[in-house]
Phi, psi and omega in degrees: 000320179299325181293319178296319179297319178297317181294316180298314181296320179293322178295316177299317177297318179298314180296318181299320181292332178294328183265000175283145185262138176280148179290140175293130183286344179083354180288133178271127180271121182274139175295151182291329187222085186272165178292155181279150169270117181238118183257346184215130176236126180238126178253130178242120179254108178260113182291124181294141181085000181221179173256009181286126176233122180250131183243131182230140187229158172229131178224131176218098192302327182258008180078188183301140183079183180069228181286153178292156179301147175270345179209131178211088189287155169269130180279119178239119184231164177281147175288152176052043180239159177243133184232148166268121182255127172235157183230143178234136182235134180227150169249100185268005177282345181257154176233117003286164180304135179265126178275099182287338178303317179296318180298315179296320179295319179292325179254042186295337177284001178242002185227148177212123171276140177237125179247119182230113176270139175228115001287156183298339181287347182287319187203137171242145183238136177237127181293143181244003180219161181219154178271184184295342180262008180069027172262147180298154176246298178104010174293332175215151180185189181245131177247123180242123183272156176259213178285168179305143179170176178232157179176215181229155172235106178276130176241121178237140169247108182272126177268114188227055182296126179073002184225004182298125182228014182091359177239165184277350190292319178282158172097191181225167183273127165274326179221139175212094187237141175248095177283141166292137180235126176238125175254111183209000000 
């Protein structure tokens, strides 16, 4: 009988230790592949057939949240025109300034720019570059404007490590900006 009690007590002790909680070490686990800090976005529209280049910028020194952006240009383009569009991304919170455009190009199989005009008749975008898997990137492309009007141009940089499939649905946003768009 004493042997049975010893076994019962050992089993109870074993079960009790299974349900005890370990103390949190307090260590923060960092994600393996986090989003980039982008404080400056510059769009360059080079009108085809001319030497005209229009540049529009967004600047937010502390990144998303915190203080309001210090610059958020309205994009103004000619109607019924074709432009070569390039984009530049910077992290100006570091010294020296970090060129995130190069990082996106190097990790192109993890990034996708999405350009969405509202209404859609204001501007259409065609990708001009592809990654090693033949999926669009969006660092450069062709923008064709429609008739005169006003709306928005949403620019998203989708971060899609290990899940890029040519669509915007997987991943998270490194950039999500709604520029005012005027075609006049």
